[in-house]
C-alpha atoms as a printed R data frame, in Angstrom:
    type eleno elety resid chain resno       x      y      z
1   ATOM     1    CA   MET     A     1  -0.263 -0.270 -0.032
2   ATOM     2    CA   LYS     A     2   1.235  3.599 -1.031
3   ATOM     3    CA   LEU     A     3   0.074  6.773  0.747
4   ATOM     4    CA   THR     A     4   1.770  9.604 -1.070
5   ATOM     5    CA   PHE     A     5   0.956 13.356 -0.207
6   ATOM     6    CA   THR     A     6   0.653 16.282 -2.980
7   ATOM     7    CA   ASP     A     7   3.206 19.288 -3.184
8   ATOM     8    CA   SER     A     8   0.123 21.244 -1.941
9   ATOM     9    CA   ALA     A     9  -1.058 19.042  0.451
10  ATOM    10    CA   ILE     A    10   2.234 19.790  1.977
11  ATOM    11    CA   THR     A    11   2.239 23.199  2.138
12  ATOM    12    CA   GLU     A    12  -1.235 23.332  3.235
13  ATOM    13    CA   ILE     A    13   0.213 21.027  6.575
14  ATOM    14    CA   GLN     A    14   2.911 23.128  6.936
15  ATOM    15    CA   LYS     A    15   0.572 26.274  7.107
16  ATOM    16    CA   ARG     A    16  -0.365 24.926 10.655
17  ATOM    17    CA   TYR     A    17   1.428 21.436 12.302
18  ATOM    18    CA   GLU     A    18   4.514 19.646 11.586
19  ATOM    19    CA   LEU     A    19   4.284 17.302  8.833
20  ATOM    20    CA   LYS     A    20   6.179 14.820 11.655
21  ATOM    21    CA   ASP     A    21   2.989 15.181 13.904
22  ATOM    22    CA   ILE     A    22   0.274 14.038 11.562
23  ATOM    23    CA   SER     A    23  -1.277 11.017 11.680
24  ATOM    24    CA   LEU     A    24  -4.202  9.070  9.712
25  ATOM    25    CA   PHE     A    25  -6.921  8.395 12.032
26  ATOM    26    CA   TYR     A    26 -10.392  5.970 10.746
27  ATOM    27    CA   ALA     A    27 -13.362  7.473 12.603
28  ATOM    28    CA   VAL     A    28 -16.440  4.885 13.023
29  ATOM    29    CA   GLY     A    29 -19.652  6.822 12.832
30  ATOM    30    CA   ASP     A    30 -21.759  7.471 16.329
31  ATOM    31    CA   ASP     A    31 -25.102  5.759 14.698
32  ATOM    32    CA   CYS     A    32 -23.161  2.154 14.067
33  ATOM    33    CA   GLY     A    33 -20.081  0.486 15.934
34  ATOM    34    CA   CYS     A    34 -19.812 -0.959 12.069
35  ATOM    35    CA   PRO     A    35 -16.024  0.080 11.182
36  ATOM    36    CA   SER     A    36 -17.214  0.290  7.240
37  ATOM    37    CA   THR     A    37 -19.400  3.208  8.410
38  ATOM    38    CA   GLY     A    38 -15.863  4.980  9.391
39  ATOM    39    CA   ILE     A    39 -14.473  7.920  7.797
40  ATOM    40    CA   PHE     A    40 -10.920  8.875  7.520
41  ATOM    41    CA   MET     A    41  -9.223 12.250  8.802
42  ATOM    42    CA   LEU     A    42  -5.868 13.727  9.334
43  ATOM    43    CA   LYS     A    43  -4.718 14.282 12.980
44  ATOM    44    CA   ALA     A    44  -2.046 16.082 14.575
45  ATOM    45    CA   HIS     A    45  -0.094 15.750 17.661
46  ATOM    46    CA   ASP     A    46  -1.699 12.513 18.402
47  ATOM    47    CA   ALA     A    47   0.914  9.771 17.550
48  ATOM    48    CA   GLY     A    48   1.007  8.118 21.063
49  ATOM    49    CA   MET     A    49  -2.322  6.956 21.298
50  ATOM    50    CA   ALA     A    50  -2.641  3.398 21.504
51  ATOM    51    CA   GLU     A    51  -5.060  2.844 18.898
52  ATOM    52    CA   TYR     A    52  -2.037  3.606 16.443
53  ATOM    53    CA   ASP     A    53  -0.289 -0.190 16.091
54  ATOM    54    CA   ALA     A    54   0.731  0.608 12.247
55  ATOM    55    CA   ILE     A    55   3.457  3.178 10.270
56  ATOM    56    CA   ILE     A    56   2.744  3.826  6.835
57  ATOM    57    CA   GLU     A    57   5.536  5.283  5.239
58  ATOM    58    CA   THR     A    58   5.085  8.095  2.884
59  ATOM    59    CA   ASN     A    59   6.951 11.002  1.085
60  ATOM    60    CA   ILE     A    60   6.471 12.791  4.197
61  ATOM    61    CA   GLY     A    61   8.166 10.308  6.406
62  ATOM    62    CA   PRO     A    62   6.000  7.684  8.665
63  ATOM    63    CA   VAL     A    63   2.670  7.998  9.342
64  ATOM    64    CA   PRO     A    64   1.067  6.518 12.206
65  ATOM    65    CA   ALA     A    65  -2.648  4.485 11.605
66  ATOM    66    CA   GLN     A    66  -4.924  2.076 12.575
67  ATOM    67    CA   LYS     A    67  -3.842 -1.108 11.440
68  ATOM    68    CA   TRP     A    68  -7.164 -2.632 11.146
69  ATOM    69    CA   ALA     A    69  -8.353  0.554  9.001
70  ATOM    70    CA   LEU     A    70  -5.787 -0.323  6.292
71  ATOM    71    CA   VAL     A    71  -8.344 -2.225  4.712
72  ATOM    72    CA   PHE     A    72 -10.232  0.830  3.765
73  ATOM    73    CA   LEU     A    73  -7.459  2.176  1.841
74  ATOM    74    CA   ASP     A    74  -6.657  0.769 -1.695
75  ATOM    75    CA   SER     A    75  -2.780  0.248 -3.416
76  ATOM    76    CA   ASP     A    76  -2.132  4.093 -4.971
77  ATOM    77    CA   ASN     A    77  -3.338  6.486 -2.242
78  ATOM    78    CA   VAL     A    78  -3.063 10.100 -2.697
79  ATOM    79    CA   ILE     A    79  -3.520 13.271  0.099
80  ATOM    80    CA   ASP     A    80  -4.178 16.675 -1.650
81  ATOM    81    CA   PHE     A    81  -5.676 19.536 -1.669
82  ATOM    82    CA   ASN     A    82  -7.899 21.068 -3.035
83  ATOM    83    CA   ALA     A    83  -7.517 24.814 -3.317
84  ATOM    84    CA   GLY     A    84 -11.190 26.305 -4.372
85  ATOM    85    CA   GLN     A    85 -12.816 23.835 -2.026
86  ATOM    86    CA   HIS     A    86 -10.161 24.629  0.734
87  ATOM    87    CA   ALA     A    87 -10.387 20.778  1.573
88  ATOM    88    CA   PHE     A    88  -8.039 18.170  1.863
89  ATOM    89    CA   GLN     A    89  -8.754 15.208  0.053
90  ATOM    90    CA   LEU     A    90  -8.042 11.494 -0.037
91  ATOM    91    CA   LYS     A    91  -8.345  9.802 -3.056
92  ATOM    92    CA   SER     A    92  -7.199  6.307 -5.101
93  ATOM    93    CA   GLU     A    93  -7.435  4.633 -7.931
94  ATOM    94    CA   ARG     A    94 -10.920  3.993 -7.250
95  ATOM    95    CA   GLY     A    95 -11.641  7.853 -6.966
96  ATOM    96    CA   PHE     A    96 -12.340  9.813 -3.724
97  ATOM    97    CA   LEU     A    97 -12.601  8.022 -0.624
98  ATOM    98    CA   ASN     A    98 -12.730 11.491  1.362
99  ATOM    99    CA   MET     A    99 -13.240 14.740 -0.466
100 ATOM   100    CA   ASN     A   100 -13.698 16.417  2.366
101 ATOM   101    CA   LEU     A   101 -10.675 15.347  4.611
102 ATOM   102    CA   LEU     A   102 -10.213 16.585  8.101
103 ATOM   103    CA   LEU     A   103  -7.285 17.830  9.393
104 ATOM   104    CA   GLU     A   104  -7.529 18.727 13.264
105 ATOM   105    CA   GLN     A   105  -5.599 18.626 16.669
106 ATOM   106    CA   THR     A   106  -5.919 16.687 18.932
107 ATOM   107    CA   VAL     A   107  -6.806 18.509 22.434
108 ATOM   108    CA   ALA     A   108  -4.627 16.465 25.132
109 ATOM   109    CA   GLN     A   109  -7.053 15.878 28.049
């Protein structure tokens, strides 16, 4: 499995966070505990969370992720930033996996 960040995504992330602080999180919907109802998002400053048990090697370095959620990705995945929509987007050879990929900072508890 391959995950690549485009130059525009890298530039936009760097406006807010360090690239080394980014992780890929799969959030499961509240209405159903089914993993297939979830959505990927980018998080900053939460790499130490116990839920992360996998590392994805990317062009920005290692990105922590949940191993069980990697089945929802394809073999060639790209995170891009669409300036017109002001949104990060996750796409693969199948098309869009998330047209509005959130980037949020984890708040310490």
